[in-house]
Every structure is written in C-alpha cells, then in structure tokens.
C-alpha positions in Angstrom: 90.1 75.4 42.3 89.9 78.6 44.3 86.7 80.6 44.0 86.3 84.1 45.3 83.0 86.0 45.4 82.4 89.7 45.6 78.9 91.2 45.6 78.3 94.6 44.0 74.7 95.4 44.3 72.7 93.0 42.1 75.9 91.8 40.4 78.2 89.1 41.8 81.8 88.8 40.6 83.3 85.3 40.8 87.1 85.0 40.3 88.0 81.4 39.3 91.6 80.2 39.8 92.8 76.9 38.7 90.9 74.3 36.7 87.2 74.2 36.0 86.7 70.5 35.4 84.8 67.6 36.8 86.5 67.9 40.2 85.4 71.5 40.7 82.3 71.9 38.5 79.8 71.0 41.2 81.1 73.5 43.6 81.3 76.3 41.0 77.8 75.5 39.8 76.4 75.6 43.4 78.0 78.9 44.3 76.7 80.6 41.1 73.2 79.2 41.5 73.2 80.2 45.2 74.1 83.7 44.2 71.3 83.8 41.6 68.8 82.5 44.1 70.0 85.2 46.6 69.0 87.9 44.1 72.0 88.4 41.9 70.7 89.6 38.5 74.1 89.6 36.8 77.1 87.4 37.2 80.7 88.3 36.1 83.1 85.4 35.8 86.7 86.6 36.0 88.8 83.9 34.2 92.1 85.8 34.5 93.5 83.0 36.7 91.7 80.1 35.1 94.1 77.6 33.6 91.8 75.0 32.1 88.1 74.3 31.3 86.7 70.9 30.5 83.4 69.9 29.1 82.1 69.7 32.7 83.1 73.3 33.2 81.3 74.3 30.0 78.2 72.5 31.2 78.3 74.7 34.4 78.5 77.8 32.3 75.6 76.8 30.1 73.5 75.6 33.0 74.0 78.8 34.9 73.4 80.9 31.8 70.0 79.2 31.4 69.1 79.7 35.1 70.0 83.4 35.2 68.1 84.0 31.9 64.9 82.8 33.8 65.5 85.7 36.2 66.1 88.1 33.3 69.8 88.3 34.2 73.0 87.8 32.4 76.4 86.2 32.7 79.5 88.0 31.5 83.0 86.6 31.1 86.0 88.7 31.8 89.8 88.3 31.2 89.3 85.1 29.3 92.7 83.5 28.4 93.0 82.9 24.6 93.2 79.1 25.0 89.9 79.0 27.0 88.2 81.5 24.6 89.3 79.2 21.8 87.7 76.1 23.5 84.4 78.1 24.0 84.5 79.1 20.3 85.2 75.7 18.9 82.5 74.1 21.0 80.0 76.8 19.9 79.3 78.2 23.3 81.2 81.5 23.0 78.1 83.4 21.5 76.2 82.6 24.7 78.3 85.1 26.6 79.5 88.7 26.3 83.3 88.7 26.8 85.2 91.6 28.3 88.9 92.3 28.5 88.6 93.0 32.3 86.1 92.7 35.1 86.1 96.5 35.3 84.9 96.8 31.7 82.1 94.3 32.4 81.0 96.2 35.5 81.0 99.5 33.6 78.8 98.0 30.9 76.3 96.9 33.6 75.8 100.5 34.8 
C-alpha cells in the first residue's frame, strides 16, 4: 500500500494506492488519526488507485469517521472504483460518507 498525504489548510487529502486490508490497515489508520490529532478538520480519501478493500479496511474508515466526528469534522471519499463502492454499499457503510467523482469536487464542496 502506498499512501500519499497532502495538506490543504484544515483539510488533508490521502491518496491510497493498492490494497486496504489487514496488512495495511494499521498504517492507514495511524496516518489518518495523526492528521486529525494535528488539526485536520476534514479528510478526503482519494480511492482512484485503490484496488481492494477488506473488512479491516472498512473498520479503518468507520473508526476514523467516528474520531473525526468528535472534532466536528468529516471524511469524504473521492474517485471510488465501482467494485469498492459496491462493497461499501452491501456492507451498509456507504451512507457514512459523502462520495465525489474526484478529489477536486470534494475540495470545492469544502469551501
């Protein structure tokens, strides 16, 4: 899993590349939580290069969603491949997140 991070004011954009599964979930969780603790009010997760998400990856999303809500922030998903969006839908977690076609659209909505 490759994780890139870009700060834009109080928003942090994470681009995830590869597989979000049990092997990578702890690292992703830690990076997002560190960003929230450092003052990020909003997180945008760019899934354009994400190939796979497991239940461990979904747990990361839900955990980070709960933590950022405590700070009155939000998590947005961008460029979600259809097969990953389907997994989130089937598991009932898709309504937790606002989904955008691109990271640019998500950032525009935050303004």
